[in-house]
C-alpha positions in Angstrom: -40.0 5.4 67.6 -38.9 2.6 65.2 -40.0 3.0 61.6 -42.3 0.5 59.7 -39.2 -1.7 58.9 -38.3 -2.0 62.6 -35.2 0.3 62.2 -34.1 2.7 64.8 -34.3 6.4 64.2 -33.1 9.6 65.7 -35.5 12.1 67.2 -35.9 15.4 65.5 -35.0 17.2 68.7 -32.7 16.3 71.6 -35.1 16.9 74.5 -35.0 14.3 77.2 -37.2 13.5 80.2 -36.4 14.6 83.8 -35.5 11.0 84.5 -32.9 11.0 81.8 -31.7 14.4 82.9 -31.1 13.0 86.3 -29.2 10.0 84.8 -27.1 12.4 82.7 -26.2 14.4 85.9 -25.2 11.2 87.7 -23.0 10.2 84.9 -21.2 13.6 84.7 -20.7 13.6 88.4 -19.2 10.2 88.4 -17.0 11.1 85.4 -15.5 14.0 87.3 -14.9 11.8 90.3 -13.3 9.0 88.3 -11.3 11.3 86.0 -10.3 14.3 88.0 -8.1 15.8 85.3 -10.9 15.9 82.7 -10.9 19.2 80.9 -14.0 21.4 80.9 -14.2 21.2 77.1 -14.4 17.4 77.4 -17.1 17.6 80.0 -19.1 19.9 77.8 -18.8 17.5 74.9 -19.8 14.5 76.9 -22.8 16.4 78.4 -24.0 17.4 74.9 -23.4 14.0 73.2 -24.5 11.7 75.9 -27.7 13.7 75.9 -28.1 12.8 72.2 -27.7 9.1 73.1 -30.3 9.3 75.9 -32.7 11.1 73.5 -32.2 8.3 71.0 -32.9 5.7 73.7 -36.1 7.5 74.7 -37.2 7.9 71.1 -36.8 4.2 70.5 -38.1 3.0 73.8 -34.7 1.6 75.0 -33.6 1.6 78.6 -30.1 3.1 78.4 -29.0 1.0 81.5 -30.1 -2.2 79.7 -28.9 -1.3 76.2 -27.3 -3.9 74.1 -24.8 -3.7 71.2 -27.6 -3.8 68.7 -29.0 -0.6 70.1 -25.7 1.2 69.8 -25.4 -0.1 66.2 -28.9 1.3 65.5 -27.8 4.6 66.9 -24.7 4.7 64.7 -26.7 3.8 61.6 -29.1 6.6 62.3 -26.3 9.2 62.3 -24.0 7.9 59.5 -25.1 10.9 57.3 -23.0 13.1 59.6 -19.3 13.8 59.2 -16.9 11.0 60.2 -15.4 13.0 63.0 -18.9 13.8 64.4 -20.0 10.1 64.3 -16.7 9.1 66.0 -17.2 11.7 68.7 -20.8 10.7 69.3 -19.8 7.0 69.6 -16.9 7.8 72.0 -19.4 9.6 74.2 -21.6 6.5 74.3 -18.5 4.4 75.2 -17.6 6.9 77.9 -21.1 6.8 79.4 -21.0 3.0 79.8 -17.4 2.9 80.9 -18.1 5.4 83.7 -21.4 3.8 84.7 -19.7 0.3 84.7 -16.9 1.5 87.0 -19.0 3.6 89.3 -18.7 2.4 92.9 -20.9 4.9 94.8 -24.2 5.5 93.0 -26.6 2.6 93.2 -28.6 3.7 90.2 -25.6 3.5 87.9 -25.9 -0.2 87.3 -25.9 -1.9 83.9 -28.3 -4.7 83.4 -26.5 -6.3 80.4 -23.0 -5.0 80.9 -21.0 -2.6 78.7 -22.6 -2.8 75.2 -19.5 -1.6 73.3 -16.4 -2.1 75.5 -13.8 -1.9 72.7 -13.1 -1.7 69.0 -13.6 -5.4 68.6 -17.3 -5.0 69.4 -18.0 -2.2 67.0 -15.4 -1.0 64.5 -16.4 2.2 62.9 -13.8 1.9 60.1 -14.5 -1.7 59.2 -18.2 -1.8 59.9 -19.3 1.6 58.7 -16.3 3.0 56.7 -16.1 5.8 59.2 -12.5 6.7 59.9 -11.2 7.5 63.4 -10.3 11.1 62.5 -11.3 13.3 59.6 -7.9 14.7 59.4 -6.3 13.4 62.6 -5.1 16.5 64.4 -6.8 19.2 62.3 -9.2 19.3 59.4 -8.3 20.9 56.1 -11.3 23.2 56.4 -9.8 25.1 59.2 -10.6 28.7 60.2 -7.7 31.1 59.7 -7.4 31.3 63.5 -7.1 27.5 63.8 -4.5 27.4 61.1 -2.4 30.0 62.9 -2.6 27.9 66.1 -1.6 24.7 64.3 1.3 26.4 62.5 2.6 27.9 65.8 2.7 24.4 67.4 5.3 22.3 65.6 4.0 19.1 67.3 0.6 19.5 65.6 0.1 17.2 62.7 -2.0 18.5 59.8 -3.1 15.5 57.8 -5.7 14.6 55.2 -8.2 11.7 55.4 -7.4 8.8 53.1 -10.5 9.4 51.1 -9.5 13.0 50.5 -6.1 11.8 49.3 -7.8 9.4 46.9 -9.6 12.3 45.4 -6.3 13.6 44.1 -5.7 10.5 42.0 -8.5 11.3 39.6 -7.7 15.0 39.5 -4.1 15.1 38.4 -3.2 17.6 35.7 -2.0 16.6 32.2 -2.8 17.4 28.6 -2.3 13.8 27.4 -3.3 10.4 28.8 0.4 9.5 29.2 1.1 12.7 31.2 -1.9 12.1 33.4 -0.8 8.5 34.0 2.7 9.7 34.9 1.3 12.3 37.3 -1.1 9.7 38.8 1.8 7.4 39.4 3.7 10.2 41.2 0.8 11.0 43.5 0.0 7.4 44.3 3.7 6.7 45.1 3.7 9.7 47.4 0.7 8.4 49.3 1.5 4.7 49.4 5.2 5.1 50.4 5.1 8.4 52.4 8.3 9.4 50.6 9.6 12.9 50.5 9.6 14.6 47.1 13.4 14.2 46.7 13.0 10.5 47.5 10.3 10.2 44.9 12.5 11.9 42.4 15.3 9.3 43.1 13.2 6.1 42.9 14.5 3.8 40.2 13.1 0.9 38.3 16.0 -1.3 39.4 14.9 -0.6 43.0 11.5 -2.2 42.5 10.8 -5.7 43.8 7.7 -6.7 41.9 7.1 -9.9 43.9 7.3 -8.2 47.3 5.6 -5.0 46.0 8.4 -2.9 47.5 10.9 -0.3 46.4 14.4 0.2 47.8 15.3 3.9 48.2 18.0 6.0 49.8 16.9 8.4 52.5 17.0 12.1 51.6 17.5 13.3 55.1 19.5 10.9 57.4 23.2 11.0 57.9 25.0 7.7 56.9 27.4 7.9 59.9 24.6 8.2 62.4 21.8 6.1 60.8 23.4 3.6 58.6 20.5 1.2 59.1 18.0 3.6 57.7 20.0 5.3 54.9 18.7 2.6 52.6 15.2 1.4 53.4 12.3 -0.4 51.8 9.0 1.3 51.1 5.9 -0.6 49.9 2.9 -0.3 47.6 -0.4 -2.2 47.6 -0.8 -5.2 45.3 -3.7 -3.4 43.6 -1.3 -0.7 42.4 1.2 -3.2 40.9 -0.5 -3.4 37.5 -0.7 0.3 37.0 2.9 0.9 38.1 4.2 -2.0 35.9 2.2 -0.7 33.0 3.9 2.7 33.3 7.4 1.3 33.9 7.4 -1.4 31.2 5.1 0.0 28.5 4.4 3.7 28.7 7.5 5.3 30.2 10.0 4.8 27.4 7.4 5.8 24.7 6.6 8.9 26.8 10.2 10.1 27.2 13.0 10.0 24.6 15.5 10.5 27.3 15.1 7.2 29.3 16.6 3.8 29.2 13.5 1.5 28.7 14.7 -1.0 31.3 16.5 1.2 33.9 16.7 4.6 35.5 14.3 6.8 37.4 10.6 5.8 37.6 9.4 9.4 37.1 10.6 11.3 34.1 9.6 14.1 31.7 9.3 14.0 27.9 12.8 15.3 27.5 14.6 14.4 30.7 15.3 11.1 32.4 14.0 12.3 35.7 11.5 14.7 37.3 12.7 17.2 39.8 11.2 17.3 43.2 9.5 20.7 42.7 7.8 19.4 39.6 6.3 16.4 41.6 5.2 18.8 44.3 3.5 21.0 41.8 1.5 18.0 40.5 0.3 17.3 44.0 -0.7 20.9 44.6 -2.5 21.2 41.3 -4.4 17.9 41.8 -5.6 19.2 45.2 -6.7 22.4 43.5 -8.6 20.4 40.9 -10.2 18.3 43.6 -11.3 21.4 45.5 -9.4 20.6 48.7 -6.4 23.0 48.3 -6.1 26.1 50.5 -3.4 28.6 51.3 -1.6 28.4 54.7 0.6 31.5 54.2 -0.8 34.1 54.1 -4.0 32.9 55.7 -6.4 35.0 53.7 -4.4 36.2 50.6 -5.6 39.2 48.7 -5.7 39.2 44.9 -2.2 40.6 44.7 -0.6 38.5 47.4 1.7 35.6 46.6 0.8 32.3 48.4 4.0 31.1 50.0 2.7 27.9 51.6 -0.1 25.6 50.4 -1.9 23.1 52.5 -1.7 20.1 50.2 1.9 19.3 49.2 4.0 16.2 48.8 5.1 16.6 52.4 1.4 16.9 53.5 0.7 13.6 51.8 3.7 12.1 53.5 2.4 13.2 56.9 -1.1 12.0 56.0 0.1 8.6 55.1 2.1 8.2 58.4 -0.9 9.5 60.4 -3.1 6.9 58.7 -0.6 4.1 59.4 -0.2 4.9 63.1 -3.9 5.7 63.8 -5.9 3.5 61.5 -3.8 0.5 60.4 -3.8 -1.9 63.3 -1.5 -4.4 61.5 1.5 -1.9 61.6 3.2 -1.1 64.9 5.1 2.1 65.6 8.5 0.6 65.0 7.4 -0.7 61.6 6.0 2.7 60.7 9.2 4.3 61.9 11.3 2.2 59.5 9.0 2.7 56.5 8.8 6.5 57.2 12.6 6.7 57.7 12.4 8.5 61.0 15.6 8.6 62.9 13.9 8.4 66.3 10.7 6.6 67.4 9.8 9.9 69.2 9.2 11.5 65.8 6.8 8.7 64.9 5.0 9.1 68.2 4.0 12.7 67.4 1.6 11.3 64.8 -0.3 9.2 67.3 -3.8 10.3 68.4 -4.1 9.7 72.1 -7.2 7.7 73.3 -7.1 7.3 77.0 -10.3 5.3 77.2 -9.0 2.8 74.6 -5.8 2.6 76.5 -7.5 1.6 79.7 -9.7 -1.0 77.9 -6.7 -2.5 76.0 -4.7 -2.7 79.2 -7.4 -4.7 81.0 -8.0 -7.0 78.0 -4.2 -7.6 77.8 -3.9 -8.4 81.5 -6.8 -10.8 81.3 -5.2 -12.7 78.4 
């Protein structure tokens, strides 16, 4: 039942009445009829998570077939203590329940009194409204079991990516014995995340390439062939306005005092105390150490290293940050379309960018209908 402040709450158990069990059964039957290619694992997830929703409705005296958006919001608020992926999955099951019920043509009982309470992301936006991101780590989480890591590694199309909030943890955990070194290292990690550049591209970034007004940096691709992809050999990458002050402070005030080898007004953005540029392996080491300090680093090869084993591949690297940024852009940033992401990322083919997209068939159907009605 609702608490003394009128807020919705979740039941301690997930038991539901025989009437709700019947409703759950009707929904699942209709789901299988409407979507004949639904996998058994998806059916099992929907069965379990729609049961949670029906238990919530019973606990708060809500008729699920007459539920309104405010009831779904109350449900989300009652589970925000759970992991982001869990909340997202629970919400998608609620959306699935109402989409299936709304489209059912055979069962008289499956009729909605107030229509679909959450038909699309414009009704309830988990990211904007609750700071819950679509995927904890998109394709796979960084806290994988060894078996899952092996599967992910064997499938080249699988994208392993960090959540934005986990990447942000790296910023405050960069190594460095002095404030100037830590600032340089923080600049390197932030540029890695904001631009999705490869480590060799980070190494080559110059002060002359920065457009402070547009918050962009002109770089040369480290991978593409000039004869085949002349339009992408040189590309612009961008950084947020909020990062401008920190980057400018490094470039114009700290960098030339930090290193005796640099020209104060030109040259590579990233340098060492005795060289005018950092090598790519050094930048990668900074990212790996920051992840270790933040407690989110783990070995990928070997899966479970012994005390005498050499780790040949770490999970968090500059390339992982690159892939995480691209995953974030294509899955969470509505303002960027795939062709824009492709250009920023420097992908030769749009198909490469497409591998980062998380498919959402329900959203696809809803977006199509909304577009055709426009």
